[in-house]
Structure formats: C-alpha cells, structure tokens
VEXBATOR-822533 format. One line per 10 residues: number of its first residue (from 1); their letters; for each residue y, x, z of N, C-alpha, C, O. Coordinates in pm, 1 decimal, always signed. Layout:
# residues N
NUM	A	Y/X/Z/Y/X/Z/Y/X/Z/Y/X/Z | ...
END
This chain:
# residues 164
1	MSQGDHGGMN	+8996.5/+15998.8/+16066.3/+8922.6/+16120.3/+16037.9/+9021.2/+16236.1/+16033.5/+9115.3/+16234.3/+15954.2 | +9001.3/+16334.1/+16115.6/+9091.8/+16449.3/+16119.6/+9062.9/+16541.7/+16002.6/+8966.5/+16522.9/+15928.3 | +9147.9/+16641.0/+15988.2/+9136.2/+16731.5/+15874.9/+9004.2/+16807.6/+15877.1/+8945.3/+16828.9/+15771.1 | +8956.3/+16848.6/+15991.8/+8832.3/+16924.8/+16001.1/+8709.5/+16838.1/+16014.1/+8598.0/+16889.2/+16003.5 | +8725.2/+16707.5/+16037.0/+8611.8/+16618.4/+16055.6/+8568.1/+16562.7/+15921.2/+8648.3/+16503.4/+15849.1 | +8443.3/+16581.3/+15887.8/+8388.9/+16532.4/+15762.2/+8278.4/+16432.2/+15791.1/+8173.2/+16436.2/+15727.4 | +8300.7/+16342.4/+15886.1/+8202.9/+16239.8/+15916.6/+8073.9/+16296.2/+15972.0/+7966.3/+16246.3/+15939.0 | +8081.2/+16398.0/+16054.6/+7962.0/+16458.4/+16111.9/+7895.7/+16559.9/+16022.4/+7789.0/+16610.6/+16057.0 | +7954.0/+16591.6/+15909.1/+7894.9/+16686.5/+15815.4/+7959.4/+16822.6/+15835.6/+8081.2/+16836.4/+15823.7 | +7879.4/+16921.7/+15865.7/+7928.8/+17058.7/+15876.3/+7911.5/+17124.9/+15741.9/+7800.1/+17134.1/+15690.3
11	MTPMTPGSMS	+8021.0/+17171.0/+15684.9/+8015.1/+17237.4/+15555.4/+8037.9/+17385.6/+15576.6/+8148.3/+17429.6/+15608.7 | +7931.3/+17461.7/+15557.9/+7941.7/+17605.7/+15575.5/+7902.6/+17673.3/+15445.5/+7794.7/+17647.4/+15392.3 | +7988.7/+17759.7/+15393.7/+7955.1/+17828.1/+15268.9/+7834.7/+17919.2/+15286.8/+7827.7/+17994.8/+15383.7 | +7738.9/+17912.2/+15193.1/+7619.9/+17996.0/+15199.8/+7636.6/+18118.7/+15111.8/+7614.3/+18231.5/+15155.7 | +7675.6/+18096.0/+14989.1/+7699.3/+18205.4/+14896.4/+7828.6/+18175.6/+14824.0/+7870.7/+18060.0/+14818.7 | +7892.5/+18276.3/+14768.4/+8014.7/+18247.9/+14693.3/+7986.6/+18148.9/+14581.3/+7893.0/+18166.5/+14503.4 | +8067.9/+18045.5/+14574.2/+8052.5/+17945.7/+14470.0/+7957.2/+17834.3/+14503.6/+7929.8/+17750.4/+14417.8 | +7904.4/+17829.3/+14626.5/+7814.2/+17720.4/+14663.8/+7855.2/+17665.2/+14799.0/+7929.1/+17728.6/+14874.3 | +7806.4/+17547.1/+14828.1/+7840.7/+17482.3/+14952.8/+7716.5/+17415.7/+15007.9/+7645.3/+17348.3/+14933.5 | +7688.4/+17432.4/+15134.9/+7574.6/+17369.7/+15199.5/+7626.5/+17266.8/+15297.9/+7722.6/+17292.1/+15370.4
21	MTNSSSNNYA	+7562.5/+17150.2/+15300.5/+7604.1/+17045.0/+15391.2/+7485.6/+17006.2/+15478.6/+7379.0/+16973.1/+15426.8 | +7502.9/+17010.0/+15609.9/+7400.3/+16962.9/+15700.7/+7462.2/+16863.7/+15796.0/+7580.7/+16873.9/+15827.9 | +7384.8/+16768.8/+15841.6/+7433.1/+16664.5/+15930.5/+7408.9/+16707.5/+16074.4/+7295.1/+16733.5/+16113.4 | +7515.7/+16715.0/+16153.6/+7501.6/+16756.3/+16292.5/+7534.4/+16644.7/+16389.5/+7520.4/+16662.6/+16510.5 | +7577.1/+16531.5/+16340.3/+7615.3/+16421.6/+16426.7/+7492.5/+16339.9/+16464.1/+7411.3/+16306.1/+16378.0 | +7479.1/+16308.3/+16592.5/+7364.3/+16230.3/+16635.0/+7389.1/+16081.1/+16619.5/+7293.7/+16003.7/+16612.4 | +7517.1/+16038.1/+16613.9/+7542.7/+15895.9/+16601.2/+7549.6/+15850.2/+16455.9/+7529.2/+15731.9/+16428.7 | +7577.2/+15938.3/+16363.6/+7576.9/+15904.8/+16221.2/+7450.1/+15958.9/+16158.5/+7417.4/+16076.2/+16176.8 | +7378.3/+15876.1/+16085.1/+7257.7/+15917.8/+16016.0/+7157.2/+15980.3/+16112.8/+7106.8/+16089.8/+16087.7 | +7128.2/+15911.8/+16222.1/+7042.8/+15965.1/+16328.5/+6909.4/+16013.9/+16273.0/+6841.7/+15942.8/+16198.8
31	GMNMKMMMHM	+6873.9/+16133.2/+16309.4/+6746.9/+16191.9/+16272.1/+6739.2/+16238.2/+16127.2/+6631.9/+16275.4/+16079.8 | +6849.0/+16236.6/+16058.4/+6848.5/+16272.1/+15917.0/+6910.2/+16410.7/+15900.0/+7025.1/+16432.1/+15938.5 | +6837.4/+16502.1/+15844.6/+6888.9/+16635.9/+15819.4/+6902.1/+16650.6/+15668.7/+6802.9/+16670.3/+15598.7 | +7024.7/+16641.0/+15619.1/+7048.5/+16650.1/+15475.7/+7087.5/+16792.4/+15440.4/+7183.8/+16846.9/+15494.4 | +7012.3/+16851.7/+15350.0/+7048.1/+16983.6/+15299.2/+7071.6/+16970.2/+15150.8/+6987.9/+16918.1/+15077.1 | +7186.8/+17017.8/+15108.2/+7222.4/+17007.3/+14968.4/+7298.1/+17133.9/+14930.2/+7386.3/+17179.1/+15003.2 | +7263.1/+17189.8/+14816.5/+7333.1/+17307.7/+14767.3/+7414.7/+17264.3/+14647.1/+7359.7/+17211.9/+14550.2 | +7542.9/+17285.1/+14652.4/+7630.5/+17242.3/+14544.9/+7710.4/+17362.9/+14497.6/+7791.9/+17418.0/+14571.7 | +7686.3/+17402.6/+14374.9/+7758.0/+17516.4/+14318.4/+7895.3/+17472.0/+14270.8/+7912.3/+17361.6/+14219.3 | +7991.1/+17558.9/+14288.9/+8127.9/+17529.5/+14248.8/+8174.5/+17621.5/+14136.3/+8293.2/+17623.9/+14103.5
41	SFYWGKDAII	+8082.9/+17696.5/+14077.3/+8112.8/+17780.7/+13962.3/+7985.1/+17793.8/+13879.9/+7876.6/+17760.9/+13927.8 | +7997.5/+17841.9/+13755.3/+7880.1/+17855.0/+13669.9/+7780.2/+17951.7/+13730.6/+7817.7/+18052.2/+13791.0 | +7652.7/+17919.9/+13713.9/+7545.5/+18006.4/+13763.2/+7423.9/+17990.7/+13672.5/+7406.6/+17888.0/+13606.8 | +7340.3/+18094.0/+13670.0/+7214.4/+18090.4/+13597.8/+7104.8/+18051.6/+13695.6/+7115.4/+18080.4/+13814.8 | +7002.0/+17988.2/+13648.2/+6885.6/+17962.7/+13731.0/+6830.4/+17823.5/+13712.3/+6899.0/+17732.9/+13665.1 | +6704.1/+17808.2/+13750.6/+6636.9/+17679.2/+13738.1/+6660.6/+17590.6/+13858.6/+6622.6/+17473.6/+13856.0 | +6720.9/+17640.8/+13962.1/+6745.0/+17564.8/+14084.4/+6873.3/+17484.1/+14070.3/+6978.6/+17522.4/+14121.5 | +6862.8/+17371.8/+13999.9/+6978.5/+17287.6/+13973.7/+6942.1/+17143.4/+14004.4/+6825.1/+17105.3/+14002.5 | +7043.4/+17064.9/+14032.4/+7025.9/+16920.9/+14044.6/+7099.1/+16860.1/+13926.1/+7221.2/+16870.4/+13915.1 | +7022.4/+16796.2/+13837.0/+7079.0/+16743.2/+13713.5/+7059.5/+16592.0/+13712.9/+6946.7/+16543.0/+13707.6
51	LFSSWPEQRL	+7168.5/+16519.9/+13718.3/+7174.5/+16374.2/+13711.5/+7117.4/+16302.3/+13833.2/+7182.7/+16211.7/+13885.0 | +7000.4/+16338.0/+13880.3/+6936.9/+16266.4/+13989.7/+6902.1/+16364.4/+14101.0/+6868.4/+16479.9/+14074.5 | +6910.1/+16318.6/+14224.8/+6874.7/+16407.4/+14335.8/+6727.6/+16445.2/+14324.0/+6644.4/+16364.1/+14283.5 | +6697.8/+16565.2/+14358.6/+6564.3/+16626.4/+14352.6/+6505.9/+16627.5/+14210.9/+6384.0/+16621.8/+14194.4 | +6591.3/+16634.6/+14109.7/+6541.7/+16655.0/+13973.6/+6618.8/+16768.9/+13912.0/+6740.9/+16758.0/+13901.1 | +6558.6/+16873.6/+13872.5/+6420.7/+16901.0/+13837.5/+6335.2/+16963.9/+13947.2/+6231.3/+17022.0/+13915.8 | +6373.2/+16955.4/+14071.1/+6294.7/+17000.5/+14187.1/+6256.3/+17147.9/+14184.8/+6147.3/+17182.3/+14230.5 | +6338.7/+17233.2/+14135.3/+6319.7/+17378.1/+14137.1/+6189.4/+17422.4/+14072.2/+6134.0/+17526.5/+14107.6 | +6140.5/+17343.2/+13977.0/+6020.5/+17380.5/+13901.8/+6062.5/+17410.7/+13759.2/+6142.1/+17337.4/+13700.5 | +6009.3/+17518.2/+13703.7/+6048.6/+17564.2/+13571.6/+6019.1/+17460.4/+13464.0/+6103.5/+17435.5/+13377.9
61	GMYVLALFFV	+5901.5/+17399.9/+13467.2/+5865.9/+17300.6/+13367.6/+5960.1/+17180.5/+13369.3/+5999.5/+17130.8/+13263.8 | +5995.7/+17134.6/+13486.9/+6087.7/+17022.2/+13498.4/+6228.7/+17062.1/+13456.5/+6302.8/+16980.6/+13401.5 | +6265.8/+17187.5/+13482.5/+6397.0/+17237.1/+13439.7/+6404.9/+17239.8/+13287.1/+6506.3/+17200.4/+13229.5 | +6298.7/+17286.0/+13221.8/+6295.6/+17289.0/+13075.6/+6300.8/+17146.6/+13021.2/+6369.3/+17121.1/+12922.1 | +6229.7/+17053.8/+13084.1/+6234.9/+16913.3/+13043.6/+6377.1/+16858.4/+13058.5/+6424.6/+16784.7/+12972.1 | +6444.3/+16894.0/+13167.3/+6582.3/+16850.3/+13188.6/+6674.5/+16906.9/+13080.0/+6765.8/+16838.1/+13034.2 | +6650.9/+17031.4/+13039.0/+6731.5/+17090.6/+12932.2/+6710.4/+17016.4/+12800.6/+6806.5/+16990.5/+12728.2 | +6584.9/+16981.9/+12768.9/+6558.5/+16903.2/+12648.1/+6625.5/+16767.1/+12657.2/+6679.4/+16717.8/+12558.1 | +6622.7/+16706.4/+12774.0/+6684.3/+16575.7/+12794.1/+6834.5/+16582.5/+12768.4/+6889.5/+16496.2/+12699.9 | +6901.4/+16684.2/+12822.6/+7045.7/+16699.9/+12801.6/+7075.1/+16728.7/+12655.1/+7173.3/+16678.2/+12600.7
71	FFLALAVEVL	+6990.9/+16809.7/+12590.3/+7007.2/+16838.3/+12447.5/+7003.7/+16709.2/+12366.5/+7090.9/+16686.5/+12282.7 | +6904.2/+16624.7/+12390.6/+6891.7/+16500.8/+12314.1/+7000.2/+16399.6/+12350.3/+7040.1/+16319.9/+12265.4 | +7048.6/+16401.2/+12474.1/+7162.8/+16316.8/+12509.2/+7284.9/+16355.9/+12426.1/+7351.9/+16270.0/+12368.7 | +7313.3/+16486.4/+12420.2/+7430.1/+16534.9/+12345.1/+7413.4/+16506.7/+12196.0/+7509.4/+16468.3/+12129.4 | +7292.9/+16525.4/+12143.4/+7266.4/+16496.3/+12003.5/+7287.6/+16347.8/+11975.3/+7346.2/+16312.4/+11873.0 | +7241.5/+16261.9/+12063.2/+7256.9/+16117.1/+12044.6/+7403.4/+16076.4/+12047.5/+7443.8/+15985.9/+11974.4 | +7483.6/+16141.9/+12131.0/+7626.9/+16111.1/+12135.5/+7689.5/+16136.0/+11999.1/+7768.9/+16054.9/+11951.5 | +7654.5/+16246.4/+11936.6/+7711.9/+16278.6/+11806.0/+7660.8/+16185.0/+11696.7/+7737.4/+16144.8/+11609.1 | +7533.8/+16150.5/+11701.1/+7478.7/+16059.6/+11600.6/+7542.5/+15921.4/+11615.3/+7572.8/+15856.0/+11515.5 | +7562.7/+15877.1/+11738.8/+7623.2/+15745.5/+11761.5/+7773.6/+15744.9/+11736.0/+7835.8/+15638.7/+11736.1
81	SVSPSIKTGT	+7832.5/+15862.0/+11714.3/+7976.1/+15865.8/+11687.5/+8009.3/+15811.2/+11548.6/+8125.0/+15780.6/+11519.8 | +7908.2/+15799.1/+11463.0/+7926.4/+15737.8/+11332.4/+7904.8/+15588.2/+11350.1/+7794.2/+15543.6/+11380.5 | +8009.6/+15512.6/+11331.1/+8000.1/+15367.2/+11349.5/+7911.1/+15306.6/+11242.7/+7918.7/+15344.3/+11125.8 | +7826.3/+15212.2/+11283.1/+7744.3/+15146.6/+11181.1/+7833.3/+15066.1/+11086.8/+7933.7/+15008.3/+11128.5 | +7796.0/+15063.1/+10961.7/+7877.7/+14988.5/+10864.9/+7843.9/+14840.3/+10876.3/+7727.4/+14801.0/+10872.4 | +7945.9/+14761.1/+10890.3/+7931.5/+14616.5/+10899.0/+7959.9/+14559.9/+10760.8/+8065.2/+14586.6/+10702.8 | +7867.7/+14483.1/+10708.5/+7882.6/+14427.9/+10573.8/+7991.4/+14321.0/+10571.5/+8011.9/+14249.3/+10669.4 | +8060.1/+14311.7/+10459.2/+8161.0/+14207.1/+10444.9/+8092.0/+14072.1/+10447.5/+7980.7/+14056.9/+10397.2 | +8157.6/+13976.1/+10505.4/+8099.5/+13843.6/+10518.6/+8023.8/+13824.1/+10648.0/+7977.1/+13714.0/+10677.2 | +8011.0/+13933.1/+10727.8/+7944.6/+13921.6/+10857.8/+8034.3/+13845.9/+10953.6/+8156.7/+13857.3/+10948.5
91	NPFAGGATLA	+7972.7/+13769.3/+11040.2/+8047.3/+13698.5/+11143.5/+8129.8/+13800.8/+11222.1/+8073.9/+13898.8/+11271.3 | +8261.3/+13780.4/+11235.0/+8345.1/+13877.9/+11305.2/+8301.1/+13902.5/+11449.7/+8308.1/+14015.0/+11499.1 | +8256.0/+13797.1/+11516.4/+8210.5/+13813.6/+11654.7/+8084.9/+13899.8/+11660.1/+8075.6/+13989.3/+11744.1 | +7988.7/+13874.9/+11572.6/+7864.6/+13952.5/+11570.0/+7891.9/+14097.7/+11531.0/+7834.8/+14190.3/+11588.6 | +7980.5/+14116.5/+11431.8/+8015.0/+14253.5/+11391.3/+8085.5/+14329.5/+11502.2/+8055.8/+14446.1/+11528.1 | +8180.1/+14261.4/+11567.8/+8250.2/+14325.1/+11679.3/+8158.3/+14353.5/+11795.9/+8170.3/+14457.6/+11860.5 | +8065.9/+14261.7/+11824.2/+7970.5/+14282.5/+11933.5/+7878.1/+14400.3/+11904.3/+7845.3/+14477.5/+11994.4 | +7836.5/+14414.1/+11779.4/+7750.7/+14527.0/+11740.7/+7824.8/+14659.4/+11757.9/+7771.8/+14754.4/+11815.4 | +7947.9/+14664.4/+11707.3/+8026.9/+14787.4/+11721.3/+8054.0/+14819.9/+11867.8/+8048.8/+14936.2/+11907.9 | +8082.9/+14717.1/+11948.0/+8109.6/+14739.1/+12090.5/+7984.0/+14787.1/+12163.7/+7992.5/+14871.7/+12252.8
101	AVYGLKMALA	+7868.9/+14733.6/+12126.7/+7743.6/+14776.3/+12190.4/+7712.0/+14922.3/+12158.1/+7672.1/+14998.8/+12245.9 | +7730.2/+14960.1/+12031.6/+7705.1/+15099.3/+11992.2/+7804.3/+15192.2/+12062.7/+7767.1/+15300.0/+12109.0 | +7929.6/+15150.0/+12070.3/+8030.8/+15231.0/+12137.5/+7999.7/+15243.3/+12287.0/+8013.0/+15351.3/+12344.6 | +7958.8/+15134.2/+12348.7/+7923.8/+15138.1/+12491.2/+7806.6/+15231.2/+12517.9/+7808.4/+15306.9/+12614.9 | +7705.0/+15226.4/+12433.0/+7590.8/+15316.2/+12447.8/+7633.8/+15461.1/+12430.7/+7591.9/+15548.5/+12506.6 | +7718.0/+15486.2/+12330.3/+7766.6/+15623.3/+12307.1/+7842.9/+15675.2/+12428.2/+7824.9/+15790.2/+12468.5 | +7927.4/+15591.7/+12486.0/+8005.8/+15635.1/+12602.0/+7917.2/+15656.9/+12724.4/+7939.4/+15750.7/+12800.9 | +7817.4/+15571.1/+12743.3/+7725.2/+15589.7/+12856.1/+7651.8/+15722.6/+12844.0/+7637.3/+15795.1/+12942.4 | +7605.8/+15754.4/+12724.0/+7536.6/+15881.5/+12703.1/+7631.9/+15999.6/+12718.4/+7593.7/+16103.5/+12772.3 | +7756.3/+15984.3/+12671.2/+7854.7/+16092.1/+12686.1/+7884.1/+16119.2/+12832.8/+7897.4/+16234.7/+12873.4
111	YMVMLSLMSF	+7894.3/+16013.0/+12912.9/+7917.7/+16031.7/+13056.1/+7796.4/+16095.5/+13123.8/+7811.8/+16172.1/+13218.9 | +7676.7/+16064.6/+13075.9/+7558.1/+16129.9/+13133.0/+7558.1/+16279.0/+13101.5/+7518.9/+16360.1/+13185.5 | +7601.8/+16315.8/+12981.1/+7613.8/+16458.4/+12947.1/+7717.3/+16523.3/+13038.3/+7694.9/+16632.8/+13089.8 | +7831.7/+16455.5/+13058.6/+7935.4/+16509.9/+13145.5/+7883.3/+16529.2/+13288.6/+7908.1/+16632.7/+13350.5 | +7812.2/+16430.7/+13339.8/+7757.5/+16443.4/+13475.4/+7654.3/+16555.2/+13482.6/+7643.9/+16622.9/+13584.9 | +7579.0/+16575.4/+13376.9/+7483.8/+16686.3/+13373.6/+7556.9/+16819.4/+13379.8/+7513.3/+16911.8/+13448.5 | +7667.9/+16828.9/+13307.9/+7745.9/+16953.6/+13307.8/+7806.4/+16982.3/+13444.5/+7835.9/+17097.5/+13476.2 | +7825.0/+16879.3/+13525.2/+7881.9/+16900.3/+13658.0/+7785.3/+16970.1/+13752.9/+7820.4/+16996.7/+13867.8 | +7663.8/+17000.2/+13706.6/+7572.2/+17082.9/+13785.2/+7616.2/+17228.7/+13781.8/+7568.4/+17309.1/+13861.7 | +7706.1/+17263.9/+13690.9/+7758.8/+17399.6/+13671.9/+7650.4/+17499.8/+13633.7/+7668.5/+17620.2/+13651.4
121	NVGVFIVAVI	+7538.3/+17451.5/+13581.7/+7430.2/+17538.7/+13539.2/+7458.3/+17584.5/+13396.7/+7485.2/+17502.0/+13309.3 | +7452.5/+17714.1/+13372.6/+7483.9/+17770.3/+13241.3/+7384.2/+17721.7/+13136.0/+7423.1/+17695.2/+13022.2 | +7257.5/+17709.8/+13171.8/+7157.9/+17660.3/+13077.4/+7188.8/+17519.4/+13031.6/+7175.3/+17488.6/+12913.2 | +7229.9/+17433.5/+13123.1/+7266.3/+17296.9/+13089.0/+7388.3/+17297.1/+12997.9/+7393.5/+17221.0/+12901.3 | +7486.2/+17381.6/+13027.6/+7605.7/+17392.3/+12944.8/+7570.0/+17433.5/+12802.5/+7619.0/+17375.0/+12705.9 | +7484.5/+17534.3/+12790.4/+7447.6/+17586.6/+12658.1/+7374.0/+17480.9/+12576.8/+7405.7/+17461.2/+12459.5 | +7275.1/+17411.5/+12636.9/+7200.7/+17312.9/+12558.3/+7287.8/+17191.1/+12525.3/+7265.5/+17127.0/+12422.6 | +7385.2/+17157.9/+12608.7/+7476.3/+17047.5/+12575.7/+7561.7/+17084.1/+12454.7/+7579.4/+17002.4/+12364.3 | +7614.2/+17205.0/+12452.3/+7694.9/+17249.3/+12338.2/+7609.3/+17255.6/+12211.8/+7653.0/+17212.2/+12105.2 | +7488.1/+17309.1/+12223.0/+7399.0/+17317.2/+12106.6/+7361.0/+17176.7/+12059.3/+7353.8/+17151.9/+11939.0
131	GHAFGCFLVK	+7336.9/+17085.7/+12152.2/+7304.1/+16948.1/+12115.2/+7417.5/+16880.4/+12041.6/+7394.7/+16812.3/+11941.7 | +7540.9/+16898.3/+12090.0/+7656.9/+16842.0/+12020.5/+7672.8/+16905.4/+11882.4/+7699.0/+16835.1/+11784.8 | +7657.5/+17036.8/+11873.4/+7673.4/+17105.7/+11745.0/+7565.3/+17062.9/+11645.8/+7595.3/+17038.6/+11528.9 | +7441.2/+17053.6/+11690.4/+7332.8/+17013.3/+11601.4/+7349.2/+16867.6/+11559.0/+7322.2/+16833.2/+11444.0 | +7392.9/+16782.8/+11649.9/+7419.8/+16643.0/+11615.1/+7530.9/+16632.0/+11512.6/+7521.1/+16553.2/+11418.5 | +7636.2/+16710.2/+11529.7/+7745.1/+16712.0/+11432.5/+7694.6/+16760.1/+11297.3/+7730.8/+16703.9/+11193.9 | +7611.3/+16863.9/+11297.3/+7553.0/+16914.9/+11173.2/+7472.9/+16806.3/+11102.5/+7486.0/+16788.4/+10981.4 | +7389.0/+16732.8/+11178.1/+7308.4/+16627.0/+11117.2/+7395.8/+16517.6/+11057.3/+7372.7/+16473.4/+10944.7 | +7495.6/+16474.4/+11132.4/+7583.1/+16366.4/+11086.7/+7662.5/+16409.0/+10963.2/+7670.7/+16334.4/+10865.6 | +7720.1/+16527.3/+10967.7/+7803.7/+16572.6/+10855.1/+7720.1/+16602.9/+10731.9/+7762.3/+16572.5/+10620.4
141	SWALAMANKA	+7601.3/+16662.8/+10749.4/+7517.7/+16691.2/+10632.7/+7465.5/+16562.0/+10571.7/+7452.8/+16553.0/+10449.5 | +7434.7/+16460.9/+10654.0/+7392.3/+16331.3/+10602.8/+7506.5/+16265.0/+10524.9/+7484.3/+16208.3/+10417.9 | +7628.5/+16272.3/+10578.8/+7743.8/+16213.4/+10509.6/+7769.6/+16285.3/+10377.7/+7802.1/+16221.0/+10277.9 | +7755.8/+16416.8/+10375.8/+7774.7/+16493.4/+10252.1/+7667.3/+16458.8/+10150.0/+7696.4/+16446.8/+10031.0 | +7543.0/+16442.6/+10195.6/+7434.7/+16405.1/+10104.3/+7459.8/+16267.2/+10044.6/+7435.0/+16245.2/+9926.0 | +7508.9/+16174.2/+10126.3/+7539.7/+16039.8/+10075.9/+7655.5/+16043.9/+9975.5/+7653.2/+15972.8/+9875.0 | +7756.2/+16126.9/+10002.7/+7869.6/+16140.0/+9910.3/+7824.5/+16202.4/+9778.7/+7866.7/+16158.6/+9671.6 | +7739.9/+16303.3/+9785.7/+7687.6/+16366.3/+9664.0/+7602.9/+16268.0/+9583.8/+7609.0/+16265.9/+9460.9 | +7524.3/+16187.0/+9653.4/+7440.8/+16088.0/+9586.7/+7527.6/+15983.2/+9516.3/+7498.7/+15943.5/+9403.4 | +7633.4/+15939.1/+9583.4/+7724.7/+15840.7/+9523.8/+7796.7/+15900.1/+9403.8/+7818.3/+15831.1/+9304.2
151	TAVSSSATGV	+7833.8/+16025.9/+9412.1/+7901.0/+16093.0/+9300.2/+7806.0/+16106.5/+9181.9/+7845.8/+16085.3/+9067.3 | +7680.6/+16141.7/+9209.2/+7582.0/+16156.5/+9102.5/+7555.0/+16022.3/+9035.1/+7542.3/+16016.1/+8912.8 | +7546.2/+15917.2/+9111.9/+7520.7/+15784.1/+9055.9/+7638.7/+15739.5/+8971.2/+7619.8/+15686.1/+8861.9 | +7760.8/+15761.0/+9020.4/+7878.5/+15718.0/+8943.7/+7896.8/+15801.8/+8817.4/+7938.3/+15749.5/+8714.0 | +7866.3/+15930.9/+8824.9/+7880.1/+16014.0/+8703.9/+7774.1/+15980.5/+8602.2/+7801.1/+15985.8/+8482.2 | +7653.5/+15945.9/+8646.0/+7548.1/+15908.0/+8549.8/+7579.4/+15771.4/+8490.6/+7546.3/+15746.0/+8374.8 | +7642.3/+15683.2/+8567.2/+7680.1/+15551.5/+8513.6/+7790.3/+15565.2/+8410.2/+7788.5/+15495.6/+8308.7 | +7885.8/+15653.1/+8433.9/+7993.4/+15672.9/+8335.4/+7941.1/+15744.4/+8212.5/+7992.5/+15722.9/+8102.7 | +7840.0/+15829.2/+8227.8/+7779.4/+15897.8/+8113.2/+7704.1/+15800.0/+8024.2/+7708.9/+15810.9/+7901.6 | +7635.4/+15705.4/+8084.7/+7562.8/+15603.7/+8009.3/+7661.7/+15512.5/+7937.8/+7641.0/+15476.0/+7822.0
161	AAKV	+7769.9/+15475.6/+8007.6/+7871.2/+15388.8/+7947.9/+7940.8/+15458.6/+7831.3/+7979.6/+15392.0/+7735.2 | +7957.6/+15589.6/+7837.0/+8023.4/+15662.8/+7729.9/+7934.9/+15670.8/+7605.9/+7985.6/+15673.9/+7493.8 | +7801.5/+15674.4/+7625.4/+7709.0/+15683.4/+7512.8/+7695.5/+15548.9/+7441.0/+7659.4/+15544.4/+7323.4 | +7724.3/+15440.5/+7511.1/+7706.9/+15307.3/+7450.9/+7824.2/+15274.7/+7370.1/+7830.2/+15167.1/+7310.6
END
C-alpha cells in the first residue's frame, strides 16, 4: 500500500475538522458507497455518531437519549469505583471473583464513556463530565453519611457506657 493509497478510499476534507470517506474502488467493496463524517475537533450539534454506527441518526430525540445514556454510563463508573466490601470468612476465590467482576464491569463502562467522547461532540463531553461529577457526589456523600452514622452510634454507645 503506497502512501497515498488507502485501500480504494478517497479521503477528502469537507469542512475544517472533519473528514469524509467514500469508496471509489470497483474491485474492493463492489457497489458499496460508504459515506462517513468524522470530526477531528470539538463541535456542537446533534449530528454525531456515538458508540454505534447510525446512532443517534441525526434525530434530536435519539441524540438526547444518547446524552442520557452517556450520563448514566459515567455515573455508573463512579458508583462502581467503590469496591464492594467482602466479609471476613468469605471464600477467597469467591471474594476475588466478585471484586474482579465488579472491576471488569467498571472498566467496560469506562471504556464505553471514552469511546463516546471520541465522537468529539461537546454535548457528549459535557454530560460525561457531569455524570462523573454527580456520581462522585453520590459516592462521597453516601460515604460521609455512613461515617457520620458510625460516629453517632459509637458516641451514643460510649455515652450509655459512661452512665452505667
């Protein structure tokens, strides 16, 4: 393959920051005309390809659904970042398998968020950041509430012990 040959694909820039690919070779992908717009810098708009080809199909409702999906993916990554507590006496293999499964799920979701961000759509970027921030808020506020509850229980137990 020579430097200018891209396997029968002619790449001609359409707008600054985007790339269009069409198939001009008759021997490769015969009869197939592939048109794809790929942005190479941040842009605003509902015309994005997020995770899957032809999704959200340049429709506003599907774009909003895709934004909610990315938001919940990012939120789930943060919630799953808190390892589940394994009780003492648990089978080490079962405990390790549980932790590995949760970690694997967290990483799969994190990679899906990363692939979504590779659409270079500003809306997707914003909802991913908000999803991570809101997930962090939920996790940290839950941990603080649990710490406050434990402190209240221990202080009330020491108060009862002091009165006896």
